[in-house]
N, C-alpha and C positions, 0 to 999 in steps of 0.2 A: 366555422361551418356555415356555409351559405347554401340553402336548399333551392335549387333552380326550379322554375315553373315547369310543370308537367302537363300533358294533354288534358283536355277538359273532362272532368268527372261531374256527376250530377248530385244535387242536394234535394231531389224530389223523385217521385215515381219509382225508378229502379234503384236509386241511391247507390251509385257506383263509387262514391267518395271513399278514399282510403288515405291513411297516413303512412308515409315511409318510416323506416327506423329512425332516420335523422329527424324527421318532423316530430316523432314521439319524444325523442331526447330533448328537443328544445321547447316542448310544450310548457306553457306557463302554469304549472301546478299551483293552485292558489292558497293552499293551507299550510301556514308555517308552524302550527301547533296541532297536537292530537285532539284537542277539544275545541269545538267551534265557538267563536265569540264574534258578535256583530260589531264591526267598526268601519269607519270610512277608509282606513288604511291608505291615506294619501302620502306619497313620498316624492322627492324630486326625481324628474326624468332627465338625469344628466346625460348629455349627448357628446360624443358617441358613448353608448353603453358597452357592456362586455361583448366582445366580438362573437358573432354567430348566434347570439341570443335574440329573442323577440324584442329586447330592450335596446338593441344596438342603434337603431335609427328612429326618427320621428314617425315614419311610415314603414311598417314591416311588409316587405314583399317576399312571399315564400312560394312553395310548390303549388299552392292552390290559387295562384293569381288568376290564371285563365278561367278556371272553374267559377270563381267568385264573380268575375266580370261578366261571364255568360249568364249566371244566375241573376245578377243585377239587371241586365238587359231584359230578361224574361219578366221580372217583377214590375219594372217600369212600364213595359208594354201592357201588362195586365191592369196596372193602376198607376197612371201618371202622377197622382196626388202623393205618391211616396217621395216626391221631390218638391219642396215648397220653399219659397223665399219671399218674405214681405218686402215691399218696395224700398224701405229704408235700409235694407240689408245688402244693397247692391255693392257698396264699397267693401263690406266684409267678405262677400263672395269673391271679389277680386283679390282681397288679402289672402284668402284660401288658395286661389290659383297660384299666387306668387310663392306662398310657403311650400305648397306641394311640389310645384315644378322645380323650384330652386333646390330643395333638399333631395328630391328623388334623383335629379340629374347628378348631384354631387355624390350621393350614396350608392347609386346603381348606374354608373356611367355606361355599362354594357347594355343596358336596357333603355335608358332615357337620356335625352340631351336637350339643352335649352341655350339659345343664343339671344342676346338682348342688344338691340340697336336703338337706344332711347326707349320710346314706347312701342317700337316695332319688335315683336318677339317671335321667335320660331321655335316650336316645340316638336320633338319627335319621340314617340312611344313605339319602340321597335317590337314589343311584345304584341301590341294590338294593331300594328300597321298604320299608326296615326302620324301624320306630318302636316302641321298647320302653321301658317304665319298669320298673326293677328295684331291688332293695336290694343295694348294693355288698357283696360278701362272702358273699351268700346264693345259692348255685347254684340253689336251688329256685325262684327268682324269674326265672330265665332260661329261654328255650325250649330251650337246649342246654347242655351242660357249658361252663364258662367258656372254656377254651382253644379248643374247637371253634367256639363262638359268634363269638369275635373273629377266630380264625384264618381263618374263611370270609369275612372282610371286609377282609383286607389282602393285597396282592400279595406273592408270595414265600413260601418255607417259613419256619417258625418253630421253633427249638429253644430250650428253656429249660434252662440248665445250673445245677445245684446245686453250690455251692462248699463243700467240707469237706475236712479233712485235707490242706490245701494242694494240692488237686486239683479238677478240674471233672468233673462227671458228667452225662451226657445222660439226664436223668430225665423230660423231658416234651417233646412236640413235635407239630406238625402238618406233615407232610412229604408233599406230593403231586407235587412236581416235582423229585425228586432226580437228580443226575448219577451214576447207578450205585452207589447205596448204599441201605441199608434202615434205616428207623427201628426197625422191629420187631427187627431183628438187633442194632443198636447201642444200643438202649435200656438204660440202666444202666451202660454202659461208661464208663471214665475217659477223660480227654483223650488219653493215649498209646495206649490200646487202640483207640479208634475211628479214630485216624490210623495204625494199624499198617501198612496196606498201602502207604502212600505211599513211593515209592523216593527215594533220595538225601538226603532231608531228615534222616533219623535219623543218618547218618554225620556230618553237619555240625553236629549238636546244635541244629538250628533249633527243633524242637518243645520241647525243654527250656527254651530261652530264651523261647519264645512263651508257654509255660504260666506261667512266673514273671511275665511282663509282664501277662498276662490276669488272673491272680488279684489283681493290684494295681490294677485299674481302679477308680476311685472313681465314686460317683454323680455324674451330670451331665457326665461326660467320656467319651462314647462314642468308639470307635475303629472303623476300617474297613480292609478289604483287598479286593482283587479276585482272584478265582479264575477259571480258564478251562478249557475243553475244546472239542472239536469234536463235533458230533452230526449225524446224518443226518435230514433233514427237520426241520420246525419242531415237534419233539416235546418237550413239557415233561416227561412222565413217562417217564424212562429208569431205572426202578428194577429191581433184580434180580427182584422179583415179576412184572414184566411183560416180562421178557427175551424170551419167545417172540414178543411183538408187535413187537419192534424189533431183536432180535439179528441178523437176516438183512439188515437195511437196508444194512449196510456192503458187502454183496456187490452192491448195485444201482448202485454208482457207476461211471460211464463218463466219458471225456473230454468227451463231449457234455453230460452233465447235472450235472457236478460243481459248477458255479457256482450252480446252482439248488438242489441237494440238500444240499450241505455247509454247515453253519451254525457260526459261532463262537458259543459259548455262554459267557456271562460272568456270574459271580455277584458281586454287590455284597454282601459279608458285613459286617454291622455288629454289634458287641458293645456292649451298653448295660447298665450296672449298675442294678438295680432296688432301691428304697429299703426296702421293707417286708421282703422275703424275703432280700435280699442275693444273689439269683440273677442270672445273666447272661442277658439276652435276646439271642439269637443269631438275627438275621434274615438270610435267604439269598435275596436278590432276583435272579431270573434274567432275563437279557436275551438275545435271539436275533437274529442277523443273518446272512443268507445271504452266501455269497462274492460273488454278483453285486451285492448291495447294498454290501458292504464295499468293493469295488474302485472304487466311485464316488468314494471319497476316495483320491486318488493316493498320498498319504503312507502311509495305512493299507495300501494294496495292496503297496507296496514293502516295508514293514516286515514284513507278514505273510509274504511270500516269504522274507525273511531269517531270520525266527524259525523257520519250518518247516525251513529248511536246517540250522539250528544246534541243533535240538531233540535232546537226548540220547536214544539208543536206548531207555534204560530208561523214559523218559517217553512215547515213542512207543507203547511196548507198554502201559504203565499206563493211558494215556488211550484205548486202543483204536483207534489210528489206523493200525495196521500195513497193513491191506488196501488203503488208498487214499493213504497218505502220499506215496509217490513220485509218484503221479499228480497230487496236489495241488501239490507243489513245481513240477512241470513246467507246470501250468496257470497258477500264479501268476507264473512267470518272465516271461510276456509283459507284465506290468505293472511289471517291474523290469529295464529294459534295461541299467542300469548294473552289474548284478551277475549 
């Protein structure tokens, strides 16, 4: 099942974003058990994955492609600092171009094509009407800096991690749909520094083990994990920079609108070693589903209720759910009569 891109919908103001039935079916529901337990949950991202799922390809292109690219353009026009690359990351940015163009042209030949004549490359993106010939490695031959050029053609945020001193550093990225974090603030931080605010995980030593695992990822063996939170309205950009636009949304929830306004927000996070720079490509692909759409799957509805009931108070606070968490539990209970 491949979901073709549909006309542009909005992630702000009038919020016209909707999921088709097929998009709901392929949504990456993140809870394997009825009771919530914090874990890194990293697993191999074997490619190709199951056909039609969000795991099939390295970059998932779905029905929201045009909408997300339009939103990215708006965010970058509002704040160009959402795309940053330190000078020593130039080779890693070109690594990203190679990885993205090569895999997308192979996985979606109806939408993308790439021809290589030595270092002279020709790239076509039929969905966005892009057709460019450039010299690989020469930024002057692209209409935009390398990271911005390709980052504006893939769904999801992109961070590129430099590996040195047995640590990972967030030294480049294009981040326009973050879940309450800021690229400008985190740029240059080490792995432990940018994960500092996450509760519970540090006591369990989870991040120390994760870092050791991630720095050992070889070329050609990407890994993935799912991360989740809840958000109000189908809003992609919930960055600290735009908090005045969305911070009060949590106060708008009522028993009558909770199914339509509360969204489960899931990030498919993939880490992929790049061969030239040895950097780690960290893609953060965001999926949104309203509670009304989620409960059309009875198993998801029951499990969502049980997860919300067992969520530790520290995570309720950290994820910003406090104002409507009890109301959501009560609303979900109608779909879980056994509990």
